GUBADO-134909 format. One record per atom (N, C-alpha, C): residue number from 1; atom name; z, x, y. Coordinates in Angstrom, 3 decimals, decimal comma. Each point is the difference from the previous one (the first is absolute). Example, Ala and Ser with C-alpha at 12.3 -4.5 7.8 and 13.67 -1.06 7.14 Angstrom:
BEGIN
<seq:1 atom:N pz:7,800 px:13,190 py:-5,690> .
<seq:1 atom:CA pz:0,000 px:-0,890 py:1,190> .
<seq:1 atom:C pz:0,000 px:0,900 py:1,200> .
<seq:2 atom:N pz:-0,720 px:-0,350 py:1,050> .
<seq:2 atom:CA pz:0,060 px:0,820 py:1,190> .
<seq:2 atom:C pz:0,730 px:-0,770 py:1,090> .
REM end
This chain:
BEGIN
<seq:1 atom:N pz:-0,117 px:0,898 py:-0,905> .
<seq:1 atom:CA pz:0,180 px:-0,603 py:0,791> .
<seq:1 atom:C pz:0,004 px:0,817 py:1,471> .
<seq:2 atom:N pz:-1,083 px:-0,417 py:0,460> .
<seq:2 atom:CA pz:-0,089 px:0,545 py:1,473> .
<seq:2 atom:C pz:0,748 px:-0,464 py:0,689> .
<seq:3 atom:N pz:1,312 px:0,679 py:0,985> .
<seq:3 atom:CA pz:0,750 px:-0,463 py:0,914> .
<seq:3 atom:C pz:0,089 px:0,584 py:1,538> .
<seq:4 atom:N pz:-1,496 px:0,809 py:-0,201> .
<seq:4 atom:CA pz:-0,065 px:0,907 py:1,185> .
<seq:4 atom:C pz:-0,329 px:-0,600 py:1,391> .
<seq:5 atom:N pz:-0,323 px:-1,578 py:-0,443> .
<seq:5 atom:CA pz:0,204 px:-0,708 py:1,282> .
<seq:5 atom:C pz:0,717 px:-0,457 py:0,967> .
<seq:6 atom:N pz:0,779 px:-0,313 py:-0,859> .
<seq:6 atom:CA pz:1,209 px:-0,761 py:0,398> .
<seq:6 atom:C pz:0,760 px:1,241 py:0,663> .
<seq:7 atom:N pz:0,736 px:-0,383 py:0,985> .
<seq:7 atom:CA pz:0,859 px:0,488 py:1,387> .
<seq:7 atom:C pz:1,243 px:0,575 py:-0,913> .
<seq:8 atom:N pz:0,221 px:1,366 py:0,092> .
<seq:8 atom:CA pz:1,315 px:1,042 py:-0,602> .
<seq:8 atom:C pz:1,424 px:-0,988 py:0,980> .
<seq:9 atom:N pz:0,928 px:-0,551 py:-0,470> .
<seq:9 atom:CA pz:0,751 px:-0,482 py:0,896> .
<seq:9 atom:C pz:1,844 px:0,832 py:0,008> .
<seq:10 atom:N pz:-0,411 px:0,914 py:-1,180> .
<seq:10 atom:CA pz:1,250 px:0,855 py:0,013> .
<seq:10 atom:C pz:-0,372 px:1,045 py:-1,112> .
<seq:11 atom:N pz:0,707 px:1,163 py:0,351> .
<seq:11 atom:CA pz:-0,329 px:1,133 py:-1,078> .
<seq:11 atom:C pz:1,798 px:0,582 py:-0,210> .
<seq:12 atom:N pz:-0,012 px:0,725 py:-1,029> .
<seq:12 atom:CA pz:1,537 px:0,797 py:-0,358> .
<seq:12 atom:C pz:-0,569 px:0,667 py:-1,050> .
<seq:13 atom:N pz:1,311 px:1,071 py:0,054> .
<seq:13 atom:CA pz:0,090 px:0,947 py:-0,658> .
<seq:13 atom:C pz:1,283 px:-0,362 py:-1,199> .
<seq:14 atom:N pz:0,069 px:-0,289 py:-1,280> .
<seq:14 atom:CA pz:0,949 px:-0,429 py:-0,824> .
<seq:14 atom:C pz:1,273 px:0,885 py:0,071> .
<seq:15 atom:N pz:1,021 px:-0,068 py:0,658> .
<seq:15 atom:CA pz:1,020 px:0,949 py:-0,309> .
<seq:15 atom:C pz:1,052 px:-0,172 py:-0,981> .
<seq:16 atom:N pz:0,562 px:0,755 py:-0,424> .
<seq:16 atom:CA pz:0,882 px:-0,016 py:-1,075> .
<seq:16 atom:C pz:1,343 px:-1,089 py:0,104> .
<seq:17 atom:N pz:0,165 px:-0,345 py:1,240> .
<seq:17 atom:CA pz:1,156 px:-1,026 py:0,207> .
<seq:17 atom:C pz:-0,653 px:-1,456 py:-0,055> .
<seq:18 atom:N pz:-1,031 px:-0,001 py:-1,107> .
<seq:18 atom:CA pz:-0,638 px:-1,293 py:-0,306> .
<seq:18 atom:C pz:0,440 px:-0,176 py:-1,389> .
<seq:19 atom:N pz:0,310 px:0,760 py:-0,739> .
<seq:19 atom:CA pz:0,137 px:0,533 py:-1,665> .
<seq:19 atom:C pz:0,836 px:-1,181 py:-0,089> .
<seq:20 atom:N pz:-0,077 px:-0,641 py:-1,067> .
<seq:20 atom:CA pz:1,685 px:-0,433 py:-0,449> .
<seq:20 atom:C pz:0,126 px:0,795 py:-0,991> .
<seq:21 atom:N pz:1,476 px:-0,472 py:-0,693> .
<seq:21 atom:CA pz:0,543 px:0,964 py:-1,031> .
<seq:21 atom:C pz:-0,954 px:0,234 py:-1,078> .
<seq:22 atom:N pz:-0,932 px:-0,303 py:-0,443> .
<seq:22 atom:CA pz:-0,824 px:0,477 py:-1,141> .
<seq:22 atom:C pz:-1,736 px:0,128 py:0,456> .
<seq:23 atom:N pz:0,382 px:0,601 py:1,327> .
<seq:23 atom:CA pz:-1,293 px:1,070 py:0,293> .
<seq:23 atom:C pz:-1,222 px:-0,588 py:0,411> .
<seq:24 atom:N pz:0,185 px:-1,400 py:0,613> .
<seq:24 atom:CA pz:-1,176 px:-0,824 py:0,061> .
<seq:24 atom:C pz:0,427 px:-0,505 py:1,320> .
<seq:25 atom:N pz:-1,017 px:-0,602 py:0,779> .
<seq:25 atom:CA pz:0,014 px:-0,449 py:1,205> .
<seq:25 atom:C pz:0,568 px:-1,040 py:-0,075> .
<seq:26 atom:N pz:1,081 px:-0,403 py:1,011> .
<seq:26 atom:CA pz:0,702 px:-1,161 py:-0,170> .
<seq:26 atom:C pz:-1,115 px:-1,432 py:0,453> .
<seq:27 atom:N pz:0,181 px:-0,865 py:-0,938> .
<seq:27 atom:CA pz:-0,932 px:-1,443 py:0,845> .
<seq:27 atom:C pz:0,214 px:-0,046 py:0,989> .
<seq:28 atom:N pz:1,001 px:-0,057 py:0,911> .
<seq:28 atom:CA pz:0,798 px:-0,050 py:1,264> .
<seq:28 atom:C pz:-0,910 px:0,570 py:0,958> .
<seq:29 atom:N pz:-0,593 px:1,227 py:-0,366> .
<seq:29 atom:CA pz:-0,612 px:1,083 py:1,058> .
<seq:29 atom:C pz:-1,477 px:-0,640 py:-0,241> .
<seq:30 atom:N pz:-0,758 px:-0,565 py:-1,395> .
<seq:30 atom:CA pz:-1,128 px:-0,464 py:0,494> .
<seq:30 atom:C pz:-0,177 px:-1,279 py:0,946> .
<seq:31 atom:N pz:1,280 px:-0,703 py:-0,458> .
<seq:31 atom:CA pz:0,112 px:-1,039 py:1,214> .
<seq:31 atom:C pz:-0,128 px:0,202 py:1,536> .
<seq:32 atom:N pz:0,815 px:1,199 py:0,011> .
<seq:32 atom:CA pz:0,425 px:1,034 py:1,356> .
<seq:32 atom:C pz:-1,775 px:0,318 py:0,567> .
<seq:33 atom:N pz:-0,763 px:0,558 py:-0,817> .
<seq:33 atom:CA pz:-1,278 px:0,485 py:0,445> .
<seq:33 atom:C pz:-0,829 px:-0,711 py:0,390> .
<seq:34 atom:N pz:-0,018 px:-1,704 py:-1,014> .
<seq:34 atom:CA pz:-1,072 px:-0,669 py:0,621> .
<seq:34 atom:C pz:0,389 px:-1,050 py:0,950> .
<seq:35 atom:N pz:1,618 px:0,128 py:0,335> .
<seq:35 atom:CA pz:0,243 px:-0,556 py:1,325> .
<seq:35 atom:C pz:-0,595 px:1,197 py:1,172> .
<seq:36 atom:N pz:0,430 px:1,148 py:-0,177> .
<seq:36 atom:CA pz:-0,643 px:0,769 py:1,386> .
<seq:36 atom:C pz:-1,671 px:-0,293 py:0,060> .
<seq:37 atom:N pz:-0,567 px:-0,272 py:-1,041> .
<seq:37 atom:CA pz:-1,417 px:-0,345 py:0,083> .
<seq:37 atom:C pz:-0,303 px:-1,277 py:0,459> .
<seq:38 atom:N pz:0,694 px:-0,926 py:-0,231> .
<seq:38 atom:CA pz:0,080 px:-1,360 py:0,959> .
<seq:38 atom:C pz:0,607 px:-0,020 py:1,387> .
<seq:39 atom:N pz:1,162 px:0,810 py:0,609> .
<seq:39 atom:CA pz:0,005 px:0,215 py:1,332> .
<seq:39 atom:C pz:-1,390 px:0,669 py:0,757> .
<seq:40 atom:N pz:-0,348 px:1,265 py:-0,857> .
<seq:40 atom:CA pz:-1,493 px:0,548 py:0,608> .
<seq:40 atom:C pz:-1,047 px:-0,797 py:0,095> .
<seq:41 atom:N pz:-0,113 px:-1,103 py:-0,982> .
<seq:41 atom:CA pz:-1,100 px:-0,810 py:0,382> .
<seq:41 atom:C pz:0,324 px:-1,446 py:1,741> .
<seq:42 atom:N pz:1,202 px:0,108 py:-0,452> .
<seq:42 atom:CA pz:0,513 px:-0,823 py:1,338> .
<seq:42 atom:C pz:-0,251 px:0,607 py:0,936> .
<seq:43 atom:N pz:0,531 px:1,482 py:0,110> .
<seq:43 atom:CA pz:-0,383 px:0,809 py:1,246> .
<seq:43 atom:C pz:-1,481 px:0,198 py:0,345> .
<seq:44 atom:N pz:-0,881 px:0,125 py:-0,507> .
<seq:44 atom:CA pz:-1,514 px:-0,329 py:0,089> .
<seq:44 atom:C pz:-0,813 px:-1,340 py:0,596> .
<seq:45 atom:N pz:1,067 px:-0,641 py:0,047> .
<seq:45 atom:CA pz:-0,552 px:-1,446 py:0,094> .
<seq:45 atom:C pz:1,094 px:-0,542 py:1,360> .
<seq:46 atom:N pz:0,423 px:0,721 py:0,791> .
<seq:46 atom:CA pz:0,900 px:0,169 py:0,611> .
<seq:46 atom:C pz:1,645 px:-1,036 py:0,017> .
<seq:47 atom:N pz:0,329 px:0,388 py:-1,671> .
<seq:47 atom:CA pz:1,321 px:-0,911 py:0,144> .
<seq:47 atom:C pz:0,765 px:0,904 py:0,099> .
<seq:48 atom:N pz:0,859 px:0,354 py:1,030> .
<seq:48 atom:CA pz:0,548 px:1,473 py:0,070> .
<seq:48 atom:C pz:1,518 px:-0,831 py:0,377> .
<seq:49 atom:N pz:1,000 px:1,215 py:-0,340> .
<seq:49 atom:CA pz:1,413 px:-0,449 py:0,354> .
<seq:49 atom:C pz:-0,060 px:-0,878 py:1,189> .
<seq:50 atom:N pz:-0,624 px:0,196 py:1,412> .
<seq:50 atom:CA pz:0,054 px:-0,470 py:1,131> .
<seq:50 atom:C pz:-0,817 px:-1,088 py:-0,212> .
<seq:51 atom:N pz:-1,056 px:-0,031 py:-0,534> .
<seq:51 atom:CA pz:-0,720 px:-1,555 py:-0,008> .
<seq:51 atom:C pz:1,469 px:-0,838 py:-0,618> .
<seq:52 atom:N pz:0,597 px:0,411 py:-1,510> .
<seq:52 atom:CA pz:0,853 px:-1,070 py:-0,166> .
<seq:52 atom:C pz:1,528 px:-0,242 py:0,907> .
<seq:53 atom:N pz:0,212 px:1,158 py:0,710> .
<seq:53 atom:CA pz:1,195 px:-0,220 py:0,721> .
<seq:53 atom:C pz:-0,609 px:-0,956 py:1,447> .
<seq:54 atom:N pz:-1,220 px:0,422 py:0,302> .
<seq:54 atom:CA pz:-0,102 px:-1,091 py:1,487> .
<seq:54 atom:C pz:-0,264 px:-1,428 py:-0,295> .
<seq:55 atom:N pz:-0,665 px:0,033 py:-1,360> .
<seq:55 atom:CA pz:-0,347 px:-1,637 py:-0,544> .
<seq:55 atom:C pz:1,207 px:-0,578 py:-0,711> .
<seq:56 atom:N pz:1,229 px:0,592 py:-0,435> .
<seq:56 atom:CA pz:0,861 px:-0,001 py:-0,527> .
<seq:56 atom:C pz:-0,237 px:-1,035 py:-1,348> .
<seq:57 atom:N pz:-0,732 px:1,190 py:-0,777> .
<seq:57 atom:CA pz:-0,197 px:-0,587 py:-1,207> .
<seq:57 atom:C pz:0,101 px:1,303 py:-0,991> .
<seq:58 atom:N pz:-0,509 px:-0,143 py:-1,404> .
<seq:58 atom:CA pz:0,134 px:1,069 py:-0,993> .
<seq:58 atom:C pz:-0,812 px:-0,206 py:-1,066> .
<seq:59 atom:N pz:0,290 px:0,696 py:-0,924> .
<seq:59 atom:CA pz:-1,014 px:-0,209 py:-1,093> .
<seq:59 atom:C pz:1,030 px:-0,014 py:-1,349> .
<seq:60 atom:N pz:-0,310 px:-0,626 py:-1,417> .
<seq:60 atom:CA pz:0,553 px:0,869 py:-1,110> .
<seq:60 atom:C pz:-0,961 px:-0,520 py:-0,961> .
<seq:61 atom:N pz:0,459 px:0,795 py:-0,982> .
<seq:61 atom:CA pz:-1,115 px:-0,376 py:-1,685> .
<seq:61 atom:C pz:0,738 px:-1,106 py:-0,489> .
<seq:62 atom:N pz:-0,897 px:-0,773 py:0,165> .
<seq:62 atom:CA pz:0,134 px:-1,149 py:-0,851> .
<seq:62 atom:C pz:-0,210 px:-0,053 py:-1,886> .
<seq:63 atom:N pz:-1,112 px:0,767 py:0,053> .
<seq:63 atom:CA pz:-0,111 px:0,135 py:-1,497> .
<seq:63 atom:C pz:-0,635 px:1,097 py:-0,415> .
<seq:64 atom:N pz:0,429 px:0,783 py:-1,250> .
<seq:64 atom:CA pz:-0,518 px:1,055 py:-0,238> .
<seq:64 atom:C pz:-0,167 px:0,687 py:-1,437> .
<seq:65 atom:N pz:-1,467 px:0,545 py:-0,043> .
<seq:65 atom:CA pz:-0,086 px:0,471 py:-1,482> .
<seq:65 atom:C pz:-0,320 px:1,244 py:-0,197> .
<seq:66 atom:N pz:0,492 px:0,553 py:-0,856> .
<seq:66 atom:CA pz:-0,529 px:1,321 py:-0,152> .
<seq:66 atom:C pz:-0,928 px:0,383 py:-1,314> .
<seq:67 atom:N pz:-0,650 px:1,020 py:-0,098> .
<seq:67 atom:CA pz:-0,486 px:0,294 py:-1,313> .
<seq:67 atom:C pz:0,029 px:1,459 py:0,030> .
<seq:68 atom:N pz:0,420 px:0,371 py:-1,022> .
<seq:68 atom:CA pz:-0,166 px:1,417 py:-0,176> .
<seq:68 atom:C pz:-0,516 px:0,249 py:-0,641> .
<seq:69 atom:N pz:-1,585 px:1,137 py:0,091> .
<seq:69 atom:CA pz:-0,920 px:0,638 py:-0,706> .
<seq:69 atom:C pz:0,605 px:1,552 py:-0,377> .
<seq:70 atom:N pz:0,498 px:0,937 py:0,807> .
<seq:70 atom:CA pz:0,065 px:1,197 py:-0,089> .
<seq:70 atom:C pz:1,852 px:0,320 py:0,592> .
<seq:71 atom:N pz:0,660 px:1,089 py:-0,378> .
<seq:71 atom:CA pz:1,118 px:0,565 py:0,168> .
<seq:71 atom:C pz:-0,229 px:0,773 py:1,275> .
<seq:72 atom:N pz:0,607 px:-0,260 py:0,907> .
<seq:72 atom:CA pz:-0,054 px:1,021 py:1,288> .
<seq:72 atom:C pz:1,182 px:0,854 py:0,029> .
<seq:73 atom:N pz:0,054 px:0,983 py:0,135> .
<seq:73 atom:CA pz:0,867 px:1,546 py:-0,859> .
<seq:73 atom:C pz:0,215 px:0,700 py:1,478> .
<seq:74 atom:N pz:1,212 px:0,512 py:0,153> .
<seq:74 atom:CA pz:0,686 px:0,798 py:1,285> .
<seq:74 atom:C pz:-1,430 px:0,808 py:0,439> .
<seq:75 atom:N pz:0,192 px:0,272 py:1,198> .
<seq:75 atom:CA pz:-1,171 px:0,694 py:0,458> .
<seq:75 atom:C pz:-1,333 px:-0,275 py:0,290> .
<seq:76 atom:N pz:-0,027 px:-1,264 py:-0,657> .
<seq:76 atom:CA pz:-1,868 px:-0,351 py:0,165> .
<seq:76 atom:C pz:0,199 px:-0,708 py:1,465> .
<seq:77 atom:N pz:-1,342 px:0,050 py:0,403> .
<seq:77 atom:CA pz:-0,484 px:-0,492 py:1,095> .
<seq:77 atom:C pz:-0,624 px:-1,322 py:-0,498> .
<seq:78 atom:N pz:0,793 px:-0,898 py:0,851> .
<seq:78 atom:CA pz:-0,522 px:-1,585 py:-0,403> .
<seq:78 atom:C pz:-0,650 px:-0,616 py:1,409> .
<seq:79 atom:N pz:-1,119 px:-0,830 py:-0,215> .
<seq:79 atom:CA pz:-0,657 px:-0,899 py:1,080> .
<seq:79 atom:C pz:0,227 px:-1,359 py:-0,299> .
<seq:80 atom:N pz:0,386 px:-0,581 py:1,180> .
<seq:80 atom:CA pz:-0,185 px:-1,647 py:0,047> .
<seq:80 atom:C pz:-1,101 px:-0,230 py:0,643> .
<seq:81 atom:N pz:-0,860 px:-0,879 py:-0,776> .
<seq:81 atom:CA pz:-0,826 px:-0,680 py:0,961> .
<seq:81 atom:C pz:0,155 px:-1,425 py:-0,285> .
<seq:82 atom:N pz:-0,743 px:-1,125 py:1,329> .
<seq:82 atom:CA pz:0,479 px:-0,918 py:-0,378> .
<seq:82 atom:C pz:-1,511 px:-0,830 py:0,650> .
<seq:83 atom:N pz:0,500 px:-1,655 py:-0,657> .
<seq:83 atom:CA pz:-0,952 px:-0,686 py:0,424> .
<seq:83 atom:C pz:0,733 px:-1,689 py:-0,012> .
<seq:84 atom:N pz:-0,741 px:-0,448 py:0,752> .
<seq:84 atom:CA pz:0,413 px:-1,340 py:0,678> .
<seq:84 atom:C pz:-0,954 px:-0,999 py:-0,849> .
<seq:85 atom:N pz:0,415 px:-0,838 py:-1,031> .
<seq:85 atom:CA pz:-0,767 px:-1,014 py:-0,732> .
<seq:85 atom:C pz:-0,455 px:-1,283 py:0,945> .
<seq:86 atom:N pz:1,032 px:-0,032 py:0,572> .
<seq:86 atom:CA pz:0,311 px:-1,199 py:0,674> .
<seq:86 atom:C pz:0,984 px:-0,338 py:1,345> .
<seq:87 atom:N pz:0,033 px:-0,877 py:0,759> .
<seq:87 atom:CA pz:1,067 px:-0,232 py:0,606> .
<seq:87 atom:C pz:-0,066 px:-1,595 py:0,940> .
<seq:88 atom:N pz:1,373 px:0,071 py:0,741> .
<seq:88 atom:CA pz:0,039 px:-1,405 py:0,335> .
<seq:88 atom:C pz:0,731 px:0,454 py:0,992> .
<seq:89 atom:N pz:0,443 px:-1,047 py:1,006> .
<seq:89 atom:CA pz:0,730 px:0,021 py:1,473> .
<seq:89 atom:C pz:1,414 px:0,975 py:-0,634> .
<seq:90 atom:N pz:0,257 px:-0,658 py:-0,854> .
<seq:90 atom:CA pz:1,477 px:0,789 py:-0,602> .
<seq:90 atom:C pz:-0,078 px:0,771 py:-1,530> .
<seq:91 atom:N pz:-1,106 px:-0,054 py:0,005> .
<seq:91 atom:CA pz:0,267 px:0,686 py:-1,797> .
<seq:91 atom:C pz:-0,959 px:1,311 py:-0,179> .
<seq:92 atom:N pz:-0,204 px:0,956 py:-0,049> .
<seq:92 atom:CA pz:-0,715 px:1,182 py:-0,457> .
<seq:92 atom:C pz:-0,020 px:-0,161 py:-2,008> .
<seq:93 atom:N pz:-1,298 px:0,083 py:-0,554> .
<seq:93 atom:CA pz:-0,006 px:0,545 py:-1,325> .
<seq:93 atom:C pz:-0,957 px:1,162 py:-0,117> .
<seq:94 atom:N pz:0,738 px:1,180 py:-0,696> .
<seq:94 atom:CA pz:-0,096 px:1,371 py:0,371> .
<seq:94 atom:C pz:-0,283 px:0,599 py:-1,435> .
<seq:95 atom:N pz:-0,890 px:0,997 py:-0,109> .
<seq:95 atom:CA pz:0,365 px:0,973 py:-1,217> .
<seq:95 atom:C pz:-0,006 px:1,328 py:0,575> .
<seq:96 atom:N pz:1,087 px:0,646 py:-0,698> .
<seq:96 atom:CA pz:0,354 px:1,122 py:0,652> .
<seq:96 atom:C pz:-0,059 px:1,182 py:-1,691> .
<seq:97 atom:N pz:-0,899 px:0,958 py:0,398> .
<seq:97 atom:CA pz:-0,520 px:1,007 py:-1,279> .
<seq:97 atom:C pz:0,989 px:1,187 py:0,192> .
<seq:98 atom:N pz:0,701 px:0,589 py:-0,833> .
<seq:98 atom:CA pz:0,042 px:1,282 py:-0,174> .
<seq:98 atom:C pz:-0,503 px:0,909 py:-0,433> .
<seq:99 atom:N pz:-0,650 px:1,279 py:0,124> .
<seq:99 atom:CA pz:-0,404 px:0,787 py:-0,761> .
<seq:99 atom:C pz:0,578 px:1,237 py:0,212> .
<seq:100 atom:N pz:-0,179 px:0,916 py:-0,776> .
<seq:100 atom:CA pz:0,466 px:1,229 py:-0,135> .
<seq:100 atom:C pz:-0,787 px:1,009 py:-0,083> .
<seq:101 atom:N pz:-0,583 px:0,983 py:1,636> .
<seq:101 atom:CA pz:-1,198 px:0,163 py:-0,011> .
<seq:101 atom:C pz:-0,105 px:1,782 py:-0,605> .
<seq:102 atom:N pz:1,012 px:0,340 py:0,022> .
<seq:102 atom:CA pz:-0,360 px:0,911 py:-1,391> .
<seq:102 atom:C pz:-0,797 px:-0,182 py:-1,147> .
<seq:103 atom:N pz:-0,341 px:-1,062 py:-0,681> .
<seq:103 atom:CA pz:-0,275 px:-0,638 py:-0,735> .
<seq:103 atom:C pz:-1,163 px:-0,960 py:0,065> .
<seq:104 atom:N pz:0,152 px:-0,542 py:1,134> .
<seq:104 atom:CA pz:-1,151 px:-0,947 py:0,636> .
<seq:104 atom:C pz:-0,161 px:-1,488 py:-1,242> .
<seq:105 atom:N pz:1,376 px:-0,171 py:0,133> .
<seq:105 atom:CA pz:0,277 px:-1,357 py:-1,265> .
<seq:105 atom:C pz:1,064 px:-0,847 py:0,591> .
<seq:106 atom:N pz:-0,390 px:-1,364 py:-0,249> .
<seq:106 atom:CA pz:1,150 px:-0,999 py:0,285> .
<seq:106 atom:C pz:1,198 px:0,525 py:-0,662> .
<seq:107 atom:N pz:1,330 px:-0,267 py:0,784> .
<seq:107 atom:CA pz:1,193 px:0,189 py:-0,743> .
<seq:107 atom:C pz:0,630 px:-1,347 py:-0,501> .
REM end
């Protein structure tokens, strides 16, 4: 799958702090990285912190689904790319993809 047309909404190098007791990246950090990707997408369209403060509004995740294709390891560089599938005045339906840059594969 060619994700290159999609905007990059976050990039990170996986730190050792993200490991659980078994040496795997803890699930909460996948959620965190996708959340940062969502925030990056918001920034691109003007939904910034100052916008939310000026309009006395905010956002939250109503529903999330994850599919793990490959494990992400410490030291790997990952890229989050995002795609808006649809929206209404109050809702966005998005997909976020995490790739491991060194392997050029979906995580």
